[in-house]
N, C-alpha and C positions, 0 to 999 in steps of 0.2 A: 504494500500500500504506500503510494507516494505521498509525502507530507506536503502541506501547502507551502508555496514559495512566496518570497517577499513581494514580488511584483504582483502576485495574485491578491495578496492581502491589501495592497495599495488600491487595486481595482475595486475590491469589496467596499472600502471606505469612500472611494470616489463615487461609486454607484449609490451608496447610501446617502451621500450629500446631495446628489442629483434628485433622488427620490424625495428627500425631505424638502428641498426647494420647490419641487413640482407640487407636492402636496400642499405646501403653505400658500401657493399662488392660486389654487383652484377655488378657494372659498373666501367670502368677504371677511369672515372672522378669523381666517387663517389659523394660526397655532392656538388660538383660544379654544378651539374645538377639542383640543387634547384634554382640557379641564371640564368644559361644558358637558361633553358626552357622558363621562362617568358620573358627574353630579346629577344629571337628569336621571340616570339609572338609580342613583341613591334616593332621589325623591320618590320615584315610582315604587321601588321596593320597600322603602320606609312606610309609604302610605298603605301598601298591601299588608306587610308583615307587622309593622309597628302600630298602625292606627286601626285598620280594619280587623286583623286577626289578633291584635293585642298581645303580640309575642315580644319577648326581649325585655331586659331590665334596663337600668340606668346607663349601662355601657353599650347598649344595643347600637346606637348610631356610630360609635367609634369602631365596634366590631364589624358592622355592615360596611362602613366606609373603607376600612382596611381590606376586607375581602374583595370588594368591587374593584378597588384600585390595583390590588396585587394580581388578580387573575387576568387583568387587562393585557399584560405582556403576552402571556401564553395564547390567549384567544386571538389577539390581533396578529401575532406572528404566525400561528399555525393555520388559521382559517383560510388564508390566501396561499399558503405553501403548496397545497396539492396542484395548483394550476400554474405555478411559476415556470416550469420547463415547457409545458404545453403552450403557454402564451409567449414563449421566447423562441418559437420555431425558426424565425428568420435569422436570429443571432446564432442559434445552434448550427444551422446549415451553412453559415458563412464564415464563422470564426471558431477555431479550435480553442475553446475556453473550458477550464474545469467547471463542472456543473454545480459544485457546491457554492460557487460565487453568487448565484442567484438567490439561494436561500440564506446565505450568510449576509448579503447586503440587505435583504429584506428584514432579517432579524436584527441587524445593527440599527436600522431605521426605527424599528419598533422599540428597541432597547433605549435609544436616545430619548424617545417620548416617554418611556417608562421611568427613566431616571428623573425627568422633569416632573412626572406625576408623583414620584416618591417624595421629592422635596415639597411639593404641594400638599401631599398627605401629611407630612410631619407638621406643617404649618396648621392645617386643619385640626390635627389631634391636639396641638398645643392650645388652640382656641377652644377646644372642647374640654380642656382642663386636664389633659394628660401631662404629667410632670416629666420633663426630660431626665434621662438617667444614662449611665455608662453603656447599658445594653444597646442604646441607639447606634453605637459604633458597629454593632454586628450587622447592620443593614448592608454595609459594603461587601463583606464576604458572602453573605446570603444572596445578594443580588448577582454577584459574579457566578455563583453556582447555578442560580435560577436561569440566567442568560445562557449558560452552557447547556443546561438541560433543554431549554426551548430551542436552541440552535440545532441540537442533535435530532430532536423530533421533527423540526421543520425540514431538515435535510432528508430524513427518511420519508416523510410525506411527499416531498417533491419528487423523490425517486420512484415511489410506488405508483403514482397516478399515470405516467406514460404506459405502464404495463396494464393497469386496470383503470381506464378512464372514468368509470362510474364511481370510483372512490372519491372524486372531487365533489360529487353530489351527496355521498354518504357521510363524509367527515364532518360537515357542519352539524349534523344530527348527533354525532358522537361527542363533539365538543360541547354541545348544549347539555348532554348528559353529564359531562364533567363539570360544567358551570353550575348545575343544580345539585350535584352530588358531592361537591368538594368542600362544603362548609362555608360557602360564601355568605349565605343568609342566616346562618345559625352557628352557635357554639357547639361543637361536637360533645362537649362534656354535659350539656343539658339534655341530650337525647340518647347518648351512647354510654354503655357501661364502661368504667375505667379499664376493665380487662380487655375491651375491644378497641380502645382508642389507638393503640399501636397498629392494629390492622387497618383502621380507618386512614391513618397517616401513611400507610404503605402506598396509597394513591399519592404519587409525587406532588400533584397539584394541591391536594389537601395538606400534605406535609409542608409545602412552602408557605401556604396561608397560615398554618399553625406556627411555623418558625417566625414569620414576620409579626404575627400577633403577640407571640411570646416576647420578642425583643422590644416591640413598640409600645404595647399596652400593659404587659405584665412585668417587664424588667428582668426576664430570665432567658437563659439560653439552654436548650436541650441539645447537648453535644452528641448524644446518641442519635437523635433524629437528624442532626446536621451531618453526621458521618454517613448515614444512610442516603441522604440527598446527594452528597458528594459522589458516592458510589453509583447511584442511578444516573447522575448527570454525566459522569465519565463514560458509563456504558452507552448512554444515548448518543454521545458524541462519536464514539468508536463505531457503533452500528450505523448511524446515519452517514458519517463520512465514508466509512468502508463500503456501504451499499452504493453510494454515488460513484466512488472511485472504481469499483469493480465493473460497473456498467457504463463508465464514462464515454467510451467510444461507440457504444451501441445506441445511446439516447437520440442522436440526430436522426438516425434511420427509423427508430421506433416512433418518434414524435412526427416525422414526415408522413408516416403511414396512417396516422389518425385523421 
């Protein structure tokens, strides 16, 4: 398996800058939508779960806000990933370029927006009365691990779809299942026995949401959970990159036949 080259990494970040610039110029509110969109989700879900269904305690808004902001990276980066190579047919047929560049540039773009969201989340939490503490510093390593995991999954998804085109239609339904089943709208401890919490956090998305809530809201770090997330993230990177590298020369022909 050939490792990424320096010039290819430069292409990834250049393409990410182009994508960010293009996205910012398409709407009147430009980059403000990075904040407006998740805040609209917060209002909707708080109205449903907090007001109508009367669920959640005093910390419900902070828990909900954290869940919605944190899952944003994975959903935004992976929902478009299955179509990246298919929609890049012209480039694939004209330039010999490593195929991981497409998913890597897309993930870097989403990661940049996510870091901006994280800073905004910290401000909102402080306004909600959450006291800053040293565990806030754990945001940096957790975010690097989270981005690595997301990149690995994005690469794998982009490689699967040329072989199974229908997967591009199926994956959004699977991501919706992750959205609703990973503890975004509830505290796992309120509904799941403590004996089964580790199994719940075996879902990496649920694990990352728990890790962020621990360091931001509760001032603790579960190093056992963090070790598991590091392992899963490295595994996803190896599998995703390895899959694309293995079929690198076959993708142009496969995409052209679709």
